[in-house]
N, C-alpha and C positions, 0 to 999 in steps of 0.2 A: 921403588915404584916402577911398574911396567909402563910402557908407552907405545902407541901405534900411531901411524900417520894416515892422512887422506891426501889425495892428489891436490897439489897447490896449497898445502898447508904446512905448518911447522910443528915440531914437537913442543908441547907446553913445558917451559922450563921451571915452573913453580909446582912445579907439582906439589858359690857365692853366696860364696855365702850369700850372696845378698842380691842376686839378680831379680829386681822387682819384688823383693820379699822382705820388706822392712818389718821387723818383729812387732813393733808398735804395741808393746805389752805394758806400757806405763799407764798408771791412773791419769785421768785427764789433767788434774792439777799439776802433776809432776811433768807431764809432757809439755804443757804450755810454759812451764818455768825453765825448761832446759833450753839453753842457747837463745833465750828470748830477751836478751839484754841490749839489743841494738838501739842506739839512741834515736834512730829515725822512726821508732815506733810511737813516739810521743804524739799527742793530739793537740790541736788548737782548740781551746775551750770556746772560742767565739765562732770560728768558721767551720770547725769540725774537720779540717783538712790535716793530713799528715804533715809534720814539719821535719825538715832536715836539721842536723845538729847546729847549723849556723842560722837557724830561724827562717830560712828561705822556704816558701811553699813548695810542695811537691811539684816536680816538673811534669808536663804532659808526656804521655807514653810516646815512644819513638821507635823507629825501625832500627834494630841492632842485630847484626848477623855475625856469628862466630861461636867459638867454644871458650868457656872459662873452666879451667881444671882446678876446682877448689880443693884445698887441703882441709877437708872438713874436720872441725874439732870434735872431740868426744862430748857427748851429751846433747848434740843437735840432731834433729831428724832431717832426713834428706829433703822432705817437703818444705820444711822451714828454711833450709839452706837455699833452695831454689827461689823461694819468696824473697829472701834477702838480696840475692844477686839480681833478680828481676827488678827490685826496687832501686838498687844502687845504679843500675844502668838505665832506669826508666824504660825498660824494654817492654814491647807489646807482647812478646811470646817467649816462653822459656820452658824447659823440661830437662830431666836428667837421664843419663844412660846407665841405669843400674843402681838400685837403692843400696845405701850403706846404713846399717843399723846405728841407732844413737850411741851404743857402746863403742862403735868402731871409729877410727880416724882414717885420714888418708884421701886418696883420689876419688872425687865425685865429679865426673864430667857433666857440665851444665851447658846445654845447647840453647843459644839465643837466636830468635828469628828463623831464618832459612836453614840454620844448622839443625833444627829439629827434624828436618827431612832426612838427615843422615844418622840419626840416633840408632837405627837397627844395625848399622855397620859396626858401631862401637860395642853395642850390647852382645853381638855375636863373637866378639874378640876374646882373647884370653885375659884372665885376671891373675894377679899375683898378690898373695897375702903373707904377712908376717904375723904370727899369732902365738900366744902363750896358753898352754893348757895347765890348769891346776888339777892335780891328781887327788883322789880320795873322796870326791863328792860328785854326784850327778844331780843336775838341777832341771826343773821342768822346762825352762827356757833354753837349756844347754849353755847358759852363760851366767855371769855373776848376778844378774838382775832377778834370777828366778828362785823358786823355793827348793830346798834340798829334798831330794827324793830317795837317794841311795848314798850310803857312806861305806868307807873301807879304810882299814889301817894299813893295807898293803900299798907299797910304793914300787913302781916298776924300775928296773935297772936300765941304764942307757943301752945295754946290749939287747935287752928284750924289746925296747922301743924300736931300735933300728931293724931288728929282725922282723918286726911287724909291718914296716913301711911298704914292702912289695905288695901286700894284700890290698893296699889303698892307692896303688899306682896303676894307671891305665884306665880302661873302661870298666867301671864298677857299678854295682847297684847300690843306691843310697836312698834311705827313707828320710824325707824332709822332717825337720823339727815340728813338734806340735804347734809352737809359736812361729808360724810361717804364713805367707800370703797365698798358699795353695787354696784353691776354691773347692769346697765340698757342698754339693747341692746348692750352689749359688752363694755360699757364705765363706768368708775367709777363715782359715784354720785358727788364726790367732784370736779372732772374735769368739769362736766356739771354746777355745781353751780358756779365755778370760772368764767365760760363763761357767767354767767347771765341767764342760763336756769334752771327754776324751774320745776322739774318733780315730779309727785306723787309717793311716796314710799309706798309700801304696808305694813300694820302692820304684825308683826310676833310674834309668842309666845316666851317669855323668862321667866325665873324663877328667882324670887327674894326670896332668902331664909330668908333674914333678912334685915330690914331697920329701923334704929333708929335715933332719934335726940340726939346728944351728947353734943351740946353746942349752946347757943344763945347769941353771943357776943354783938349784938345790934339789933334794930328792922329791919335792912336792910339785915342782914346776919344770916344764920343758918348753923350749921355744922352737917353733917350726916355721918353715917357709913352704908355701904351696903355690903351684901354678896350675890353674884349672880352667875348664871350659864353662860355658853358660849353664846356669841352673845348679851349680855346686854350692852346698851349704858347708862352710867351714865349721860351724857349730856342730853339725852332724858328724863331721870327721872326729872331733874331740870326743863326742859321746860314744861313737862306735869303737874307737881305739881303746877308750877306758873300759868298755864292757869286755872286749876281748882280752885285755891285759888283766882283768879281774879286779881292778882298783877304782874304776869309775873315773870320770873326768868331765871338765867343762871349760869353756873359754873364759879367760880372765883378762885378756888383752888382744886386740885385733887391729891391724892396720893394713889398708889396701895400698899397694905400691905400684900397681900397673893395671890399667883398664884399656884393652885394645891398643891403640897407638900411643896412649898417654902414660908417661912414667912420672917418677917423682920430680924430675927436672922441669916438668910442665906445671907442677902444682903451685898454687898461690894461697898463702894463708889469708883468712878473712880480714885480719888486721891490716895487711898490706893493701888489700882491695879498698877497704874503707879509707885508708890514708890517701890512696891514689884518687879516690872519689873526691875527697876534700881538696886535694891539690888541683884537680880538674875544675872544680867549682870556682876556684880563684884564678883560673887561667894559667896555671903552672904545669899542666900536663893534660893527658887525654886518657879516657877509659879505654880507648882503642888499643892502648899499649898492653892491656891485660887480656886481649882477645887472641885466640889462635884462629887461623882461617877456617872457614867451613869445610874446605876440602881436606883438611888434616885428617878427618875421619875416614877418608877414602884412599889412604895411602896404599892399601893392599889390593886395589883394583886398577885395571889399566886406565890411563888417561889418553884421550883422543882430542887433538886440536883440529878445528874445522875453519873454513873460510867464513867471512862475514855473511855471504849470501846464504850458505847452508845454515849458519847460526840463526838467521832471520826465519827460515822455515821451521827449524826446531823450536824456536821461541813461540811460534804460533801453534805448536803441537803437531806439526806435520812431519812425516818421515822423510829421510834423505836417502836417495839411492846411492849405494856405494859402487863406484865404477873406476875402471882403470887398473893397470897392473900394480899400482901401489896401494890399492884398496886393501884394508885388513881382511885376512881370511879367517879370523877368529870369530867366535860367537860368545854371547853372554853380556854381562853388564859392564859398561864403561862410564867414566865421567868425562863429559865433553867440555872443552874450553874454547874460547875465541879470544885472540889477542892476549893470552895469558890470564884470562878471567874465567872463573867457573860459570858454566851456562846451564848444564843439565845432567841428569842421570839418564842413560839410555841403554837400550838393548840392541845388539847386533844380531840379525838373523835374516836368512833368506835374501841376502844382498842388500839389506836396508838397515839404516840407523833409526830406531824408533824411540822418540823421547818418552820417558816415564815420569820424571819429576823435573820441572823447569824451575830454575832459581832466579829470584829477583833480588839482587844484592844492593839495591838503592838504600842508602842510610849509612849508619856507622859500621865499619868493618875493621878487621885487624890492621894494625900498622906495623911498620918495621921495628918500632920500639919494643914490641913484645919480646924480642930476643934479648933485651937487656933486663936487668933486675928492676922490678917495679916496686 
């Protein structure tokens, strides 16, 4: 992380497939059944209040600030995952940074409280996926959940596959899947597709930084790893490779291993979070141990430490004049800290530090225990 200083201050020492495009193509009854076995969903027949597993009433909502990087299980929608985390933490606000389809597992960054202000920084970051393509069939959803639309007896050789990869590396044009969240005349493409309406989707530029074959378990399956930018659909990669190879293909397994600054080492399975919640309820731990600090999402932008006097002005929404020979001569976005604590996102320009988003981190925040296994 980069850092700059102001006079009289110190350096802060603390410093897609599936981007917002959940396929959502399941019938309602199936969607609600998937991943909906959380014991905290039970109801009190007398009071109508949600009950925790230990029969305690639901706690009042509270201020919780930080990131939970859920290792989302297969079969759960991203929306349902956010609802579960929000309930476990009794958090007032929550959201995710990049949808992950129900078929997929892996990293789903969930922002709680003031961390929601940093979601765009995560969504704009790179993603890494490990996925398996099944050759011989194309499906209308481009994954195993869909209807077969094309079949072939042909199977590609490992050499043919590797020779094809350069065509899908770098800046390419990609047509989103029919089952995607692209809006057409105000309606989601997946809604139109479920109604049987096939509409032409326009290709758009996406960037594939790296695409490699990592395993060839048999002639009908190939395992890939891809690192890509915002807006990339891995399902479309499988579809397009299969068409060029003449054998057709679709995704049969998908796992996200990296989202912006968050990797597999940051992910927490839902079972561990629920166990931590139960321990915290009995006074044996804290849910703060599962949180990453809000500023973790800002690792790729400069940090600027300011004095308490300047912090007070920024907190009121007032600009701070940058003066002195040690004043930063850069421009652009920085995140501002005071006494090692996150204060604001701000812009440097025309000799001033102008606050854009001010953080209020009163409440439950990340603890040092997060670095230990929870």
